C-alpha positions as a Markdown table, in Angstrom:
| # | Residue | x | y | z |
|---|---|---|---|---|
| 1 | Met | 182.5 | 92.4 | 107.5 |
| 2 | Ser | 181.9 | 89.0 | 106.0 |
| 3 | Gly | 182.5 | 87.3 | 102.6 |
| 4 | Arg | 180.0 | 86.3 | 99.9 |
| 5 | Asn | 178.9 | 83.1 | 101.5 |
| 6 | Val | 177.8 | 84.7 | 104.8 |
| 7 | Val | 174.0 | 84.3 | 104.1 |
| 8 | Gly | 174.1 | 80.6 | 104.0 |
| 9 | Glu | 176.7 | 80.4 | 106.8 |
| 10 | Thr | 174.3 | 82.6 | 109.0 |
| 11 | Thr | 171.5 | 80.1 | 108.3 |
| 12 | Glu | 173.6 | 77.2 | 109.3 |
| 13 | His | 175.0 | 78.8 | 112.3 |
| 14 | Leu | 171.4 | 79.6 | 113.4 |
| 15 | His | 170.6 | 75.8 | 113.1 |
| 16 | Lys | 173.7 | 74.9 | 115.1 |
| 17 | Phe | 173.0 | 77.3 | 117.9 |
| 18 | Leu | 169.6 | 75.8 | 118.4 |
| 19 | Leu | 170.7 | 72.3 | 118.3 |
| 20 | Asp | 173.5 | 73.0 | 120.7 |
| 21 | Gly | 170.9 | 74.3 | 123.2 |
| 22 | Met | 169.0 | 70.9 | 122.9 |
| 23 | Arg | 171.8 | 68.4 | 123.6 |
| 24 | Ser | 170.6 | 67.8 | 127.1 |
| 25 | Trp | 167.2 | 67.1 | 125.9 |
| 26 | Glu | 165.7 | 63.6 | 125.9 |
| 27 | Ala | 163.8 | 64.2 | 122.7 |
| 28 | Pro | 165.2 | 67.2 | 120.9 |
| 29 | Ala | 163.0 | 69.1 | 118.5 |
| 30 | Arg | 163.4 | 68.7 | 114.8 |
| 31 | Leu | 164.6 | 71.6 | 112.5 |
| 32 | Glu | 162.8 | 72.1 | 109.2 |
| 33 | Glu | 162.9 | 74.6 | 106.5 |
| 34 | Asp | 159.9 | 73.5 | 104.5 |
| 35 | Leu | 156.8 | 75.1 | 106.1 |
| 36 | Lys | 154.5 | 72.5 | 104.7 |
| 37 | Phe | 156.2 | 69.7 | 106.4 |
| 38 | Ile | 153.8 | 67.5 | 108.5 |
| 39 | Pro | 155.5 | 66.1 | 111.6 |
| 40 | Lys | 154.5 | 62.8 | 113.2 |
| 41 | Asp | 152.0 | 62.4 | 116.0 |
| 42 | Arg | 154.1 | 63.7 | 119.1 |
| 43 | Glu | 157.0 | 65.0 | 117.1 |
| 44 | Glu | 158.1 | 68.7 | 117.9 |
| 45 | Val | 159.4 | 70.7 | 115.1 |
| 46 | Ile | 161.0 | 74.1 | 114.7 |
| 47 | Tyr | 160.7 | 75.8 | 111.4 |
| 48 | Ile | 163.4 | 78.0 | 110.2 |
| 49 | Tyr | 162.6 | 80.0 | 107.0 |
| 50 | Met | 164.4 | 82.9 | 105.5 |
| 51 | Tyr | 161.8 | 85.0 | 103.7 |
| 52 | Arg | 163.4 | 88.5 | 103.1 |
| 53 | Val | 166.7 | 90.1 | 102.3 |
| 54 | Ala | 167.0 | 93.9 | 102.3 |
| 55 | Gln | 169.8 | 96.4 | 101.9 |
| 56 | Asn | 170.4 | 98.7 | 105.0 |
| 57 | Pro | 170.5 | 102.2 | 103.5 |
| 58 | Asn | 171.5 | 103.7 | 106.9 |
| 59 | Leu | 174.8 | 102.0 | 107.2 |
| 60 | Met | 175.6 | 102.3 | 103.4 |
| 61 | Asn | 179.3 | 103.4 | 102.8 |
| 62 | Gln | 180.4 | 105.9 | 100.3 |
| 63 | Lys | 181.2 | 104.1 | 96.9 |
| 64 | Arg | 184.8 | 104.7 | 96.8 |
| 65 | Pro | 187.7 | 102.2 | 97.3 |
| 66 | Arg | 188.9 | 101.9 | 100.9 |
| 67 | Leu | 192.4 | 100.7 | 102.2 |
| 68 | Ala | 191.9 | 97.3 | 103.4 |
| 69 | Pro | 193.6 | 96.2 | 106.8 |
| 70 | Val | 195.4 | 93.4 | 105.4 |
| 71 | Phe | 199.3 | 93.2 | 105.6 |
| 72 | Val | 200.7 | 90.5 | 103.1 |
| 73 | Lys | 204.4 | 90.3 | 102.7 |
| 74 | Gln | 205.6 | 89.2 | 99.2 |
| 75 | Asp | 209.0 | 88.2 | 100.7 |
| 76 | Pro | 209.3 | 86.8 | 104.2 |
| 77 | Asn | 212.6 | 88.6 | 104.6 |
| 78 | Asp | 211.3 | 91.9 | 103.3 |
| 79 | Glu | 209.7 | 94.4 | 105.8 |
| 80 | Lys | 207.5 | 96.0 | 103.2 |
| 81 | Ser | 204.0 | 94.6 | 102.5 |
| 82 | Glu | 201.6 | 94.7 | 99.6 |
| 83 | Ile | 198.8 | 97.3 | 99.5 |
| 84 | Tyr | 195.3 | 96.2 | 98.9 |
| 85 | Tyr | 192.0 | 98.0 | 98.5 |
| 86 | His | 188.4 | 96.7 | 98.8 |
| 87 | Arg | 185.1 | 98.1 | 97.5 |
| 88 | Pro | 182.5 | 99.1 | 99.8 |
| 89 | Pro | 180.6 | 96.3 | 101.3 |
| 90 | Ile | 176.8 | 95.8 | 101.0 |
| 91 | Ile | 175.2 | 96.0 | 104.3 |
| 92 | Val | 172.2 | 93.8 | 104.4 |
| 93 | Asp | 169.4 | 92.6 | 106.8 |
| 94 | Val | 168.4 | 89.0 | 106.5 |
| 95 | Tyr | 165.0 | 88.2 | 108.0 |
| 96 | Tyr | 164.1 | 84.6 | 109.3 |
| 97 | Leu | 160.5 | 83.3 | 110.2 |
| 98 | Leu | 160.8 | 80.9 | 113.1 |
| 99 | Gly | 157.6 | 78.7 | 113.7 |
| 100 | Val | 156.9 | 76.0 | 116.1 |
| 101 | His | 154.7 | 72.7 | 116.1 |
| 102 | Ser | 153.6 | 70.3 | 118.5 |
| 103 | Lys | 150.6 | 67.8 | 119.1 |
| 104 | Phe | 149.5 | 70.0 | 121.9 |
| 105 | Arg | 149.3 | 73.7 | 121.8 |
| 106 | Ser | 150.8 | 74.3 | 125.4 |
| 107 | Asp | 153.9 | 72.2 | 124.2 |
| 108 | Ala | 154.3 | 74.4 | 121.3 |
| 109 | Glu | 153.9 | 77.6 | 123.4 |
| 110 | Arg | 156.5 | 76.2 | 125.7 |
| 111 | Leu | 158.8 | 75.5 | 122.9 |
| 112 | Leu | 158.3 | 79.1 | 121.6 |
| 113 | Gly | 159.3 | 80.3 | 124.9 |
| 114 | Trp | 162.3 | 78.3 | 125.0 |
| 115 | Met | 163.6 | 79.5 | 121.6 |
| 116 | Met | 163.0 | 83.2 | 122.4 |
| 117 | Leu | 165.3 | 82.6 | 125.7 |
| 118 | Arg | 167.9 | 80.6 | 123.6 |
| 119 | Leu | 168.2 | 83.2 | 120.9 |
| 120 | Asn | 168.4 | 86.1 | 123.4 |
| 121 | Glu | 171.8 | 84.6 | 124.4 |
| 122 | Ala | 173.0 | 84.8 | 120.8 |
| 123 | Thr | 174.4 | 88.3 | 120.8 |
| 124 | His | 176.2 | 87.2 | 117.8 |
| 125 | Leu | 175.9 | 84.1 | 115.6 |
| 126 | Ile | 179.1 | 84.5 | 114.0 |
| 127 | Tyr | 182.2 | 85.7 | 115.8 |
| 128 | Arg | 185.6 | 84.6 | 113.8 |
| 129 | Pro | 188.7 | 86.1 | 112.2 |
| 130 | Arg | 187.6 | 88.3 | 109.3 |
| 131 | Arg | 188.4 | 86.6 | 105.8 |
| 132 | Phe | 189.9 | 88.5 | 103.0 |
| 133 | Ala | 190.0 | 87.1 | 99.4 |
| 134 | Leu | 193.1 | 88.2 | 97.4 |
| 135 | Pro | 193.1 | 88.8 | 93.7 |
| 136 | Asp | 194.8 | 85.5 | 93.1 |
| 137 | Gly | 192.2 | 83.4 | 95.0 |
| 138 | Arg | 193.9 | 83.1 | 98.4 |
| 139 | Glu | 192.2 | 83.7 | 101.5 |
| 140 | Val | 194.0 | 85.3 | 104.4 |
| 141 | Asp | 193.3 | 87.2 | 107.6 |
| 142 | Ser | 194.2 | 90.6 | 108.4 |
| 143 | Leu | 197.7 | 89.5 | 109.6 |
| 144 | Gly | 198.4 | 88.0 | 106.2 |
| 145 | Arg | 198.2 | 84.4 | 107.4 |
| 146 | Pro | 196.3 | 81.6 | 105.5 |
| 147 | Tyr | 192.7 | 81.8 | 106.9 |
| 148 | Asp | 191.7 | 79.6 | 109.7 |
| 149 | Pro | 188.3 | 80.1 | 111.5 |
| 150 | Asn | 189.5 | 77.9 | 114.4 |
| 151 | Arg | 192.6 | 80.0 | 115.1 |
| 152 | Phe | 191.0 | 82.4 | 117.3 |
| 153 | Asp | 188.5 | 80.7 | 119.9 |
| 154 | Gly | 187.2 | 83.9 | 121.4 |
| 155 | Glu | 188.4 | 83.1 | 124.9 |
| 156 | Pro | 190.2 | 86.1 | 126.7 |
| 157 | Gly | 193.9 | 85.4 | 127.0 |
| 158 | Ala | 194.1 | 82.8 | 124.1 |
| 159 | Asp | 197.1 | 83.8 | 121.9 |
| 160 | Glu | 197.0 | 87.4 | 122.7 |
| 161 | Asp | 200.6 | 88.0 | 121.3 |
| 162 | Glu | 200.0 | 86.0 | 118.0 |
| 163 | Asp | 196.7 | 87.6 | 117.3 |
| 164 | Asp | 197.4 | 91.1 | 118.2 |
| 165 | Gly | 195.8 | 93.3 | 115.7 |
| 166 | Leu | 193.6 | 90.6 | 114.2 |
| 167 | Tyr | 190.3 | 91.9 | 112.7 |
| 168 | Met | 187.3 | 89.9 | 113.8 |
| 169 | Glu | 183.8 | 89.8 | 111.9 |
| 170 | Lys | 180.5 | 89.6 | 113.7 |
| 171 | Val | 177.0 | 88.7 | 112.6 |
| 172 | Ser | 174.4 | 90.1 | 115.1 |
| 173 | Leu | 170.8 | 88.6 | 115.6 |
| 174 | Ser | 167.9 | 90.4 | 117.1 |
| 175 | Leu | 164.1 | 89.9 | 117.6 |
| 176 | Val | 162.1 | 92.2 | 115.6 |
| 177 | Asp | 158.4 | 92.6 | 114.5 |
| 178 | Asp | 158.5 | 92.4 | 110.9 |
| 179 | Leu | 155.4 | 90.4 | 109.8 |
| 180 | Thr | 151.9 | 91.2 | 110.7 |
| 181 | Val | 149.4 | 88.3 | 111.4 |
| 182 | Gly | 147.8 | 88.8 | 107.9 |
| 183 | Asp | 151.2 | 88.7 | 106.3 |
| 184 | Ala | 152.1 | 85.6 | 108.0 |
| 185 | Ile | 148.9 | 83.8 | 107.1 |
| 186 | Asn | 149.4 | 84.7 | 103.4 |
| 187 | Leu | 152.9 | 83.3 | 103.8 |
| 188 | Phe | 151.9 | 80.1 | 105.3 |
| 189 | Thr | 149.0 | 79.7 | 102.8 |
| 190 | Leu | 151.4 | 80.3 | 99.8 |
| 191 | His | 153.4 | 77.3 | 101.1 |
| 192 | Glu | 150.3 | 75.3 | 101.7 |
| 193 | Ala | 151.0 | 75.0 | 105.3 |
| 194 | Pro | 148.8 | 75.6 | 108.4 |
| 195 | Tyr | 149.2 | 78.8 | 110.4 |
| 196 | Arg | 151.4 | 78.1 | 113.5 |
| 197 | Pro | 152.9 | 80.4 | 116.1 |
| 198 | Phe | 155.9 | 82.3 | 114.8 |
| 199 | Leu | 158.6 | 84.8 | 115.6 |
| 200 | Thr | 160.7 | 86.9 | 113.2 |
| 201 | Tyr | 164.5 | 87.6 | 113.6 |
| 202 | Arg | 166.9 | 90.0 | 111.8 |
| 203 | Ala | 170.4 | 89.2 | 111.1 |
| 204 | Arg | 172.8 | 91.9 | 110.0 |
| 205 | Met | 175.8 | 91.3 | 108.0 |
| 206 | Ala | 177.9 | 92.7 | 105.4 |
| 207 | Leu | 178.8 | 91.3 | 102.0 |
| 208 | Asp | 182.5 | 92.1 | 100.9 |
| 209 | Gly | 183.9 | 91.0 | 97.7 |
| 210 | Pro | 187.6 | 90.1 | 96.9 |
| 211 | Leu | 190.3 | 92.9 | 97.2 |
| 212 | Tyr | 192.3 | 94.3 | 94.5 |
| 213 | Lys | 196.0 | 95.3 | 94.6 |
| 214 | Ser | 197.3 | 98.8 | 94.4 |
| 215 | Ser | 199.5 | 99.8 | 91.5 |
| 216 | Gly | 202.0 | 101.5 | 93.8 |
| 217 | Gly | 200.1 | 104.1 | 95.8 |
| 218 | Ser | 200.0 | 107.9 | 95.2 |
| 219 | Ile | 202.7 | 110.2 | 94.3 |
| 220 | Val | 202.5 | 113.9 | 95.7 |
| 221 | Arg | 204.8 | 116.4 | 94.0 |
| 222 | Met | 205.5 | 119.7 | 95.5 |
| 223 | Asp | 207.5 | 122.8 | 94.6 |
| 224 | Arg | 210.2 | 124.3 | 96.6 |
| 225 | Leu | 209.0 | 126.0 | 99.8 |
| 226 | Glu | 210.9 | 129.3 | 99.1 |
| 227 | Arg | 211.3 | 131.1 | 95.9 |
| 228 | Arg | 215.0 | 132.2 | 95.5 |
| 229 | Asp | 214.6 | 134.1 | 92.2 |
| 230 | Ala | 212.2 | 136.7 | 93.6 |
| 231 | Pro | 212.2 | 138.9 | 96.5 |
| 232 | Ser | 210.0 | 137.8 | 99.4 |
| 233 | Gly | 208.1 | 140.2 | 101.8 |
| 234 | Pro | 205.0 | 142.2 | 101.8 |
| 235 | Ala | 206.5 | 144.5 | 99.1 |
| 236 | Ser | 207.1 | 141.7 | 96.6 |
| 237 | Gly | 203.2 | 140.6 | 96.7 |
| 238 | His | 204.3 | 137.0 | 97.5 |
| 239 | Ser | 204.5 | 135.0 | 100.7 |
| 240 | Pro | 207.7 | 133.1 | 101.5 |
| 241 | Asn | 206.4 | 129.9 | 99.9 |
| 242 | Gly | 205.8 | 131.6 | 96.6 |
| 243 | Arg | 201.9 | 132.0 | 96.7 |
| 244 | Val | 200.4 | 135.3 | 95.6 |
| 245 | Arg | 199.5 | 137.4 | 98.4 |
| 246 | Gly | 196.6 | 139.8 | 98.3 |
| 247 | Thr | 196.8 | 143.5 | 98.9 |
| 248 | Pro | 196.6 | 144.2 | 102.7 |
| 249 | Val | 193.7 | 146.4 | 103.5 |
| 250 | Thr | 194.0 | 148.8 | 106.4 |
| 251 | Pro | 191.2 | 148.6 | 108.6 |
| 252 | Gly | 189.5 | 151.9 | 109.2 |
| 253 | Gln | 188.9 | 153.4 | 112.8 |
| 254 | Lys | 185.9 | 151.9 | 114.3 |
| 255 | Lys | 183.5 | 154.0 | 116.3 |
| 256 | Leu | 182.8 | 152.9 | 119.6 |
| 257 | Pro | 178.9 | 152.6 | 120.5 |
| 258 | Gly | 177.6 | 154.6 | 123.3 |
| 259 | Pro | 178.3 | 158.1 | 124.5 |
| 260 | Leu | 181.5 | 159.9 | 123.6 |
| 261 | Pro | 184.4 | 158.7 | 125.8 |
| 262 | His | 186.3 | 161.3 | 128.1 |
| 263 | Arg | 189.9 | 161.2 | 129.1 |
| 264 | Ile | 190.5 | 158.0 | 127.2 |
| 265 | Arg | 193.4 | 157.6 | 124.9 |
| 266 | Lys | 195.1 | 154.6 | 123.0 |
| 267 | Asp | 197.8 | 152.9 | 124.7 |
| 268 | Glu | 200.9 | 153.3 | 122.0 |
| 269 | Ser | 203.6 | 151.9 | 124.2 |
| 270 | Asn | 203.8 | 148.6 | 125.9 |
| 271 | Glu | 206.0 | 150.1 | 128.6 |
| 272 | Ser | 203.3 | 152.7 | 129.5 |
| 273 | Glu | 201.3 | 152.2 | 132.7 |
| 274 | Asp | 198.5 | 154.8 | 132.1 |
């Protein structure tokens, strides 16, 4: 689950993840979003272009409000917490086209292979505490604290007691075959850019809007479990809790299949040994 800005944040994290992998390079590649950008003579470029956003119907939730896992106390000395609900999120798939360019074709293919291995390590681009927007504009985590994305660093054993029960959000990334060569040529031609080797990746996320506060919960009213103004029992036609009981139907004697039994009688007494 993520907020309304998660699409742009995912693109930024994708840039950052590739740049972090090139820290040890003597001449790191340049990241560009404009497909028609013409690099210098020996400059290596990685093109990152988001070309499609689609709703995922397979993970679509029912359109009904759900209880949000947020516990915000109105009074710090009060044990009770306010109840919030959130609408069903929009599950979306965001598709990226990643192309490479270099002066020599072999260098571009090397860069493409490195990029595949680097993004294969990205089991998730975003892994941080889940952000909840309250009706008054405040942003909190699931424990009701002011939202801080750096509070949880993801390492085991870090603030386990303080962050017990903290809800996390995750944006996954996977390599997919979404564009054919013809579609890619049309896309490059549309941007007046030369055709380059490319890969397509899919990021899966959820768009979740602000919460809304409950008006006090639901009230369930029940009658007395036993009616004292009318007799109970089979003869009264009512069950002990007051519901109308149907007329009992005596089952008829069933005829056993097969030949007629001999010397067989019904055991009418529990103490009988015959």
